[in-house]
C-alpha positions as CSV (number, residue, x, y, z in Angstrom):
1,X,19.1,6.2,13.8
2,X,22.5,6.7,13.3
3,X,23.1,3.6,10.8
4,X,20.8,1.2,13.4
5,X,17.7,-0.9,12.7
6,X,14.7,1.0,13.4
7,X,11.7,-1.5,15.7
8,X,9.8,-3.5,13.9
9,X,7.0,-1.5,12.1
10,X,3.6,-3.2,11.8
11,X,1.4,-2.2,8.9
12,X,-1.9,-3.6,7.7
13,X,-3.3,-2.4,4.3
14,X,-6.2,-3.4,2.1
15,X,-4.9,-1.3,-0.8
16,X,-1.3,-3.0,-0.7
17,X,0.8,-0.3,-0.9
18,X,3.7,1.1,1.3
19,X,4.9,4.3,1.5
20,X,7.7,6.6,2.7
21,X,7.7,10.9,3.1
22,X,8.7,13.6,5.2
23,X,5.1,15.4,6.6
24,X,7.2,18.3,5.7
25,X,7.3,17.6,2.1
26,X,3.9,16.4,2.0
27,X,1.8,19.2,3.8
28,X,0.8,20.4,0.7
29,X,-1.0,17.4,-0.5
30,X,-3.5,17.5,2.7
31,X,-6.3,19.6,1.5
32,X,-5.8,17.8,-2.3
33,X,-7.2,14.5,-3.4
34,X,-5.6,11.2,-3.3
35,X,-7.2,10.3,-6.6
36,X,-3.2,11.2,-8.0
37,X,-1.5,8.0,-6.4
38,X,-4.5,5.7,-6.5
39,X,-5.5,5.5,-9.7
40,X,-2.4,4.8,-11.1
41,X,-2.2,1.6,-13.2
42,X,0.2,-0.9,-13.7
43,X,2.3,-0.1,-11.4
44,X,4.1,3.2,-13.2
45,X,3.8,5.5,-9.7
46,X,7.9,6.5,-11.3
47,X,5.7,8.8,-13.5
48,X,4.6,11.3,-10.7
49,X,6.3,14.0,-10.4
50,X,6.1,13.7,-6.1
51,X,8.1,10.2,-6.6
52,X,10.2,11.9,-9.5
53,X,11.5,14.7,-6.9
54,X,11.9,12.6,-4.0
55,X,8.6,13.8,-1.4
56,X,7.0,10.2,-1.2
57,X,8.6,7.0,-2.1
58,X,5.2,4.3,-3.0
59,X,5.9,0.7,-3.3
60,X,3.0,-1.6,-4.5
61,X,2.9,-4.9,-2.6
62,X,0.9,-6.8,-5.3
63,X,-1.6,-9.5,-4.1
64,X,-4.9,-8.3,-1.6
65,X,-3.2,-6.6,0.8
66,X,-2.4,-7.7,4.5
67,X,-0.4,-7.4,7.6
68,X,3.7,-7.1,7.1
69,X,6.2,-6.4,9.9
70,X,9.1,-3.5,8.2
71,X,12.6,-2.4,9.6
72,X,14.0,0.7,8.7
73,X,17.6,0.8,8.3
74,X,20.7,3.3,7.3
75,X,23.2,2.1,4.6
76,X,22.3,-1.7,4.5
77,X,21.1,-4.6,6.4
78,X,22.7,-7.5,8.6
79,X,24.4,-10.2,7.0
80,X,22.7,-12.8,8.6
81,X,19.4,-11.8,6.5
82,X,21.4,-12.1,3.1
83,X,20.5,-16.6,2.9
84,X,16.9,-14.9,3.2
85,X,16.0,-12.0,0.6
86,X,13.9,-13.3,-2.3
87,X,14.1,-9.6,-4.5
88,X,14.4,-5.8,-3.8
89,X,14.2,-2.6,-5.5
90,X,15.9,0.0,-5.8
91,X,15.8,3.7,-7.4
92,X,12.9,5.6,-5.3
93,X,13.7,8.1,-3.0
94,X,13.0,10.6,-0.4
95,X,14.2,14.0,0.7
96,X,14.3,14.5,4.6
97,X,13.8,18.3,5.7
98,X,12.6,17.9,9.0
99,X,14.5,15.3,10.8
100,X,11.7,12.7,10.2
101,X,10.5,9.8,8.3
102,X,6.9,8.3,7.7
103,X,6.7,4.7,7.0
104,X,3.9,3.1,6.7
105,X,0.5,1.8,4.4
106,X,-0.7,3.9,1.5
107,X,-3.6,4.5,3.4
108,X,-1.8,6.8,5.1
109,X,-0.5,8.9,2.3
110,X,-1.5,12.8,2.9
111,X,-4.9,14.0,1.1
112,X,-8.6,14.4,1.5
113,X,-7.9,16.3,4.4
114,X,-6.1,13.8,6.4
115,X,-2.4,13.7,7.2
116,X,-1.4,17.5,8.6
117,X,-0.7,15.4,11.8
118,X,0.7,12.1,12.0
119,X,-0.2,10.3,14.9
120,X,0.7,6.5,16.0
121,X,-1.8,4.0,14.9
122,X,-1.9,0.4,15.3
123,X,-0.6,-1.3,12.1
124,X,-0.4,2.1,10.7
125,X,3.2,2.7,10.5
126,X,5.5,5.0,12.2
127,X,7.0,8.5,12.0
128,X,10.5,7.9,12.9
129,X,13.7,10.6,13.5
130,X,15.5,10.6,10.5
131,X,18.5,12.8,9.3
132,X,18.0,15.6,6.6
133,X,19.2,14.9,3.3
134,X,18.2,12.8,0.2
135,X,18.4,9.1,0.3
136,X,17.7,6.3,-2.2
137,X,15.6,3.9,-0.8
138,X,15.6,0.1,-1.8
139,X,13.2,-2.4,-0.1
140,X,14.3,-6.1,0.5
141,X,11.7,-8.6,0.8
142,X,12.0,-11.8,2.9
143,X,11.1,-15.3,3.3
144,X,12.6,-16.5,6.7
145,X,9.7,-17.7,9.1
146,X,10.6,-21.6,8.2
147,X,13.5,-21.0,10.1
148,X,12.7,-22.2,13.9
149,X,15.9,-20.2,15.1
150,X,14.2,-17.1,14.6
151,X,11.5,-18.1,16.7
152,X,11.5,-17.6,21.2
153,X,9.7,-20.9,22.6
154,X,6.4,-19.0,22.4
155,X,6.7,-18.7,18.7
156,X,7.0,-15.0,19.1
157,X,10.2,-13.4,16.7
158,X,13.5,-13.2,18.2
159,X,14.9,-9.7,18.4
160,X,17.6,-10.7,15.3
161,X,14.8,-12.2,13.1
162,X,14.7,-10.4,9.9
163,X,11.5,-8.0,8.8
164,X,9.0,-9.4,6.1
165,X,10.4,-6.0,4.5
166,X,13.8,-3.9,5.1
167,X,13.8,-0.4,3.6
168,X,17.4,0.5,3.2
169,X,18.3,4.0,3.0
170,X,21.6,5.3,1.6
171,X,22.4,9.0,0.7
172,X,21.9,10.2,-2.6
173,X,23.6,12.9,-4.7
174,X,21.3,13.8,-8.1
175,X,18.4,13.0,-9.5
176,X,16.3,9.9,-8.1
177,X,15.2,6.8,-10.9
178,X,12.3,5.4,-9.7
179,X,11.9,2.0,-11.3
180,X,8.9,2.3,-14.2
181,X,7.5,0.4,-13.4
182,X,7.9,-0.9,-9.9
183,X,7.5,-4.6,-9.8
184,X,5.2,-5.8,-6.9
185,X,7.0,-6.8,-4.1
186,X,5.0,-10.2,-2.6
187,X,5.9,-11.3,-6.5
188,X,9.4,-12.0,-5.2
189,X,8.4,-14.7,-2.6
190,X,8.0,-18.1,-3.7
191,X,4.6,-19.7,-4.7
192,X,2.9,-22.5,-3.3
193,X,3.5,-25.6,-4.3
194,X,0.6,-27.7,-5.1
195,X,0.3,-31.0,-3.4
196,X,1.0,-34.1,-5.8
197,X,-2.6,-35.2,-7.5
198,X,-3.6,-38.4,-5.9
199,X,-3.1,-41.8,-8.2
200,X,-5.8,-43.2,-10.0
201,X,-6.9,-46.2,-8.8
202,X,-7.7,-48.7,-11.6
203,X,-11.6,-49.8,-11.9
204,X,-12.0,-53.3,-10.4
205,X,-13.7,-55.7,-12.7
206,X,-17.5,-56.2,-12.6
207,X,-17.9,-59.3,-10.9
208,X,-16.0,-58.2,-8.0
209,X,-19.3,-55.6,-7.2
210,X,-21.7,-58.4,-8.5
211,X,-20.4,-61.1,-6.1
212,X,-22.3,-62.3,-3.4
213,X,-21.2,-61.8,0.1
214,X,-21.4,-64.9,2.5
215,X,-24.3,-64.7,5.2
216,X,-22.5,-63.4,8.2
217,X,-24.9,-64.3,11.9
218,X,-25.7,-61.2,13.5
219,X,-25.7,-61.0,17.4
220,X,-29.5,-60.1,19.0
221,X,-30.3,-56.8,18.9
222,X,-30.4,-55.6,22.5
223,X,-32.2,-52.9,24.0
224,X,-30.2,-50.0,25.3
225,X,-31.2,-46.5,27.0
226,X,-30.8,-43.5,24.8
227,X,-29.0,-41.9,27.1
228,X,-26.6,-44.6,27.0
229,X,-26.4,-44.9,23.3
230,X,-25.6,-40.8,23.4
231,X,-22.8,-41.2,25.8
232,X,-19.0,-41.3,24.3
233,X,-15.6,-41.1,26.8
234,X,-14.6,-37.5,26.4
235,X,-11.1,-37.6,24.4
236,X,-8.1,-37.5,26.3
237,X,-6.5,-33.7,26.1
238,X,-3.6,-33.2,23.2
239,X,-0.4,-32.3,24.4
240,X,0.6,-28.5,24.5
241,X,2.0,-27.6,21.1
242,X,5.5,-27.9,19.6
243,X,7.1,-24.4,19.0
244,X,5.7,-23.3,15.5
245,X,3.6,-26.4,15.5
246,X,-0.6,-25.8,13.6
247,X,-3.7,-26.9,15.0
248,X,-6.8,-26.3,14.1
249,X,-8.6,-23.0,15.9
250,X,-4.8,-21.2,16.3
251,X,-4.8,-17.8,15.0
252,X,-2.0,-17.5,12.6
253,X,-0.2,-15.0,10.1
254,X,0.7,-15.0,6.8
255,X,2.6,-12.8,4.7
256,X,0.0,-12.0,2.1
257,X,-3.1,-12.6,3.8
258,X,-2.3,-11.5,7.0
259,X,-4.0,-12.7,10.4
260,X,-6.8,-15.6,10.7
261,X,-7.6,-18.5,12.1
262,X,-6.9,-22.2,11.3
263,X,-9.9,-24.2,10.0
264,X,-8.9,-27.4,8.6
265,X,-5.4,-29.2,8.7
266,X,-5.0,-32.7,7.7
267,X,-1.7,-34.8,8.7
268,X,0.4,-35.5,5.9
269,X,-0.7,-32.6,3.5
270,X,1.2,-29.1,3.4
271,X,-1.6,-27.3,2.7
272,X,-4.0,-26.1,5.8
273,X,-7.1,-23.8,5.0
274,X,-7.6,-20.8,6.8
275,X,-10.0,-18.1,7.6
276,X,-8.5,-15.0,7.3
277,X,-11.3,-12.0,7.9
278,X,-13.6,-13.7,6.7
279,X,-12.1,-14.8,3.6
280,X,-10.9,-18.8,3.5
281,X,-7.9,-20.0,1.9
282,X,-5.5,-22.7,1.3
283,X,-2.2,-22.0,1.8
284,X,0.8,-24.1,2.6
285,X,1.7,-24.6,6.5
286,X,5.3,-23.0,6.2
287,X,4.3,-20.0,5.0
288,X,2.3,-19.6,8.9
289,X,3.6,-18.1,11.9
290,X,1.6,-18.9,15.0
291,X,0.7,-16.1,16.9
């Protein structure tokens, strides 16, 4: 990588775990059970020997999983990303012996007979060339999708747009000091703001309800054919959406819940109802990006 950022790495996880490791250092775990990492409570991964010795780095995401985009960098990340960082976790480490480093979801931690060969899987992380050595890994969480400058007219992220999470590696001598416990990465993101409660309308006096209404003359009813009554003019077509505009039926992506379809939008309200793979959530429209 020579100090440059990797391509964007797509990661989808239901376990809400991210990991990084050299496959050579984890080859002895292929035939073992993965329970050693999945059964950790309170996100205290730092107590595990494979984590303390740098065979693998493990970070909890928190939440219910989802789809995220990562980048792997050496040394530091671009200065232009700094205004959008919401938090970071340092201390995890990794030892690279085979000039390769895998970054991806916890589902791809070697074990239970899987992981002897790391192949490309859609949204399953990436095995990248990386120099040998001991490295401390820090992860940085960004909130940037409200910035129009990071999107093309088609709604795709630009080449200089930050990822959701950056994994930054720096050379390390001595022992690693993984955090105990490790804070969930999604906890750094701002919580959606609840819309203001509607004002309570004063109850009208009873006399308003009981007051008789004046008689109004009605026009005589005319017979209409059923097909005439059912006919309605077709609505005018909507103009093409503006960059970043969200409409009902659009496919969108959320940092916590992943991809989904917009079900309901009400003008003037920040909340949007979205179906995330069969699970409906109300989220702030500023947290969504159009796919």
